[in-house]
Phi, psi and omega in degrees: 000136187287324181206159179286144182266145175283115178251121177256121175261116184260123173272108193276344184262142181239006181295145175299138181072019184296155180260352186304322178298326179299308176303313181299321181295319176294318176296322177299321178294319179296317178293324178294317180294333180295321173088356180263006186225148163264116188262130173233130176259125179247115180262115183298340178298335182267004187236134173282118181234100180298148177274335181277117180266155175289167182289334179296146175273129176295343178296331187246349185274337182056226184283352179271007180304133189275080175270151176292152179305332182298340181262003185301317187289316178296324179291324178289324176295316178293323179292322181281343184295141165263343182200157181228145162239122178257123177262114185227142164275180172246121178244121178047048177071018177209191186258168184295149176298329182298322182289317177300314181300315181299313181301313184296337179279356183225159178218292183297336184293336179269340194294136178055036172229153182272145177231131175246162188234137168232119185239160178210155182173206180282227184302323181279350179063023180084009186295326179296319179302317181294319178303320181291318181296322179299317178300317185290316185287331175294320173304330182267013175068021173280161176253112180276140181270140186293315188268112180242186174239136175228138184241089172293146173051044187302335181295344178244356188246003174236149181207132176054041171078014177216156176295144179286333177285107183296340180286350182296328179297331172298318173293326173296319182297320176300311178305314186287329177291316176297317182296316180291322178297313180293324179300312180289320179298315182285332172295313179304316180290320177298322180291328181284323182203144179301145174289133183280066186279000000 
């Protein structure tokens, strides 16, 4: 790889007592050990994300989209990212409203960039949430990564901040290898020519 890719790991849940930061911390450790990324963890619980959107369409507003100042830092992080990992729980067979609000406040920041998913939940392990996110992010011209991580019944399969199944690190490595490949390929393509969004 010619250079490290900027990876933003998004903690999608803002619910009290959430498990997302534990999962995100473990994922960040795996990404750091991989060596191909500059890692930034963005926790949506620390960001004010209004639910009411302006009338302007972000598709046409570009960098002039009228976001509140409270979102300046997260918008810059998304814009500077070469790749994303979204850490999401499953709420009522979908993903949290906080995550949808963040996505809807942005458009060009996702385009022509790879997104991987790490989900957790009950028996389904968050897979319904990921299916919905794949549809949304495809609409925003992101490239979703096939191999993700899902943690069913996380409340019994994690201990001391890590999954009990030692083989999980191998699956994480596969995810990160694919994400690194796509991050470099798409960054090279964006540098060569503007994405025709």
